[in-house]
Steps between C-alpha positions, in 0.01 A plus 500: 500500500772556763656815635800599706580863573447713197492197259199311377507187289198379301429192295216512241381378167445760232249404226525641149241465224639416152347638182325164441331522840707234675675581825874495602570447865836628636624449855674812625706586804486870604739679735409842630714725715328789681616835620240623730169425338627510138657225287867588442590187307290251308646186350321207336640159409342243262600231253513660159529162325180386664323818381642479151400131460140582599489797257618282202 
């Protein structure tokens, strides 16, 4: 996690459980922009192809 002024950038791995019980791991980059103590903008970026390949 890094921050500069009102912007915070995070990197994480989200884990989803499929119906068969197996897990899908998806690296995600999140960008948050604050106004005061509230999130004003929330953007997330990930590789949709990577997610879809794991869901197949």
